[in-house]
C-alpha positions, 0 to 999 in steps of 0.5 A: 829192662828200662822201658819208655813209651816211645823214642824221644824227638827233640826240636833240634831233631825235627829241624834237622830232619826238615833240612834233610840233615843225616844224623850219625847212628851211634855205636851200641853200648851199655845203658849208662854210657853217657858218651853214647846215650846222651838223651834227656830220657837216659839222663833223667833215669841215671839221675833218679838211680843216683838219688836211690844210691845206685851210681852207675859207671858212665865211661866205657871201660869202667862198666861192670856186671851191674851196668851191663845188666841194664838195657833200654827199650821202648814199647812203641816205635813212634817218635814224637817230641812228647807222648802225644805231640803228633797223635794220642798215645793211650792205653788202647794204642799201646795194647794195639801196638804191643806185639814188638815189646812182648816179643822182646820181653819173651826173648830177653827174659828180664828179671826186672822191668822198669816202666817209665810212664804209668800208661805202660803198666796199664797196658801190660795189665789190659785184659786184651793181651793178658793171655799173651802176657801170662804166657811170658811172665806167668799168672797175673798176681792181681792188681799192682801195689800203688805207693805215693811219696811225701810231697810238700802241702799243696804239691802234686803227689805222684805214684810208683806201682809195683807188681810181681809176676812169677818170672819178673818184678815190675816197677812203674815210675812217673814219666820225667816229663810229668809237670811238677815232678821234682827230684826230691820227690823221686828221692823219697822212693829210695828205700822201696826201689833200691832193694828191688833193683839190687836184689836177686840175680842182678849182681853188684859191680865187680 
């Protein structure tokens, strides 16, 4: 499961909505299908996976078990141009609006959850929903492990966070919109992230 905060909403989308332009609903496909999933969010995640030597097929008919094992969702059903362009999305907001995400987590039972945005792992560990989370993922193993990569002197360091529940491994990544986040910096996490994505019951491409 790849989970973002909410649905992306471009400036172009906003203009079209104001003009009453109906936008077609695309047919569902696998996550890395670039002919359907053309959002900036999906593009960034595919790029990061490529930096970690996980090169997913992007054309229909070329997908294998690995591509089919990925699916994308969002924690919240709101749609904004950024994580707080219309209203403030913080940990408390996510906790209050966690029911839909937690129900999907219980239904789909992913072995690996990749959060995109640090607020999401904070919300998952919030005491207010801990009982529900543990009923789905098993007993909380303690605080997440925080790892920072190498950055040039004077440049901001971002972190990824890892947490292993009995029923799922959690990886928390920075949000692609984070100011100063560079591809080279994300590449420095390859040796940590790649084995977690490819190990266990996620198969290699047939």
